[in-house]
N, C-alpha and C positions, 0 to 999 in steps of 0.2 A: 665042468667048463674049463679042462684047457688054459693057464695062465701065461705060462710064454717064460722065455729061458728068465733071469736075473743074473745081475753082473752085482760084486759088491765092490765095496772100497772100504780099507781103514779111516773112520777118521773119527769126531769128539770121544776115541777112547775105544772105540766098536765101529762097528762099520753102519755103513749106508749101505742102504737096497734099493739095484737102481731097475727099470724096468723101460727100453725104448729109449736109455741116455734120461730118465724123468728121476730122480731119489723121493718112492713112495713107502719105504720103511727104515726103520735103524735097529740096530741091536745092539743096548748096551747093559750093563750090568747086569747082565743076565736076564735079559728083557727082549719081547718083541714089541715095538712100537708103527704104527703104524700114522700115517700123514691124515691130520683131521684139518675141515673149514668150518663154513657152518653148516653145509649139507650135512655132517656127517659128526659133528664132537656131540650132540646129544649122545645119541648110540656108548658112547665111552662113556658120559655121564652117567646114564642110566644103570650103568654096568660100577659104578663106582670108580672109573680107573681112575688116571693122574696122567698128564702130562710130564714129558723125556726131560728134567733142568737138571739143571749143573750149578754148582758158584763159578762165579766169574768174582771178576776181581773185589767189587761193591755188595753185588748179590745176588741174590736166585737168580739164573736165567734161565725163562723153561719157553720151548720150541711148541712146534704148532706140529708134535707128533707126539701120540697116544698111546699108552700102555693096551695092550690084548687080552681080552680078557683069557683065562682061563680055559672057560668052556669050548671059546669058541675055536680051540685044538680039538677039540672034541670032536668037530662035525667039519669030514673037509670042504660039503659045501658049503656050509657059514665062513669058515676060513676063506676059501673062495670069492664070496662074496663081503666080506671086511675088507678085501686086499682090490676089488676095485672098484669100490668106495674111495679105498686109500689114492688108489693109482689114479681115478680122475679128480679128487682131489688135488695133486699136486701138478697136474696137467694144469689145472684150473689156475694155478701159487705160480705156474713158472707161464703161462699165459700174460697173464696179469704182471707179471717184472717186467717182463720184452714186451710187449705194444708192438705193433706191428707201426710202424713209423706212415706216415703219410707221403704218397708219390708226389714229386714235385712233378708238378703242371707244367707243359713243354711254353714256353712263349712266343716259341713259333706260328705265326696263322696258318 
């Protein structure tokens, strides 16, 4: 299944990977990380993967992007499935950040 054209932008000392304006992956420290949430994080944990992290001013900072396991790269169908799940997680995160504002009620009778 075709995934669609992606766009990359430099960030975090690496690259953000976007589809339809949504960042679903990042490339950092020579690794690919996909967006994870409650729906797909267990997949990464089961493979022994870790989230992307970097040293902040006072402590390590972890992001909700998890390293893609090596065997996933060997199977294009599996890679596509993991990417789709990451895109879904990124879309959920984006919609949670930008909840729709309630419409103003018309005061005219």
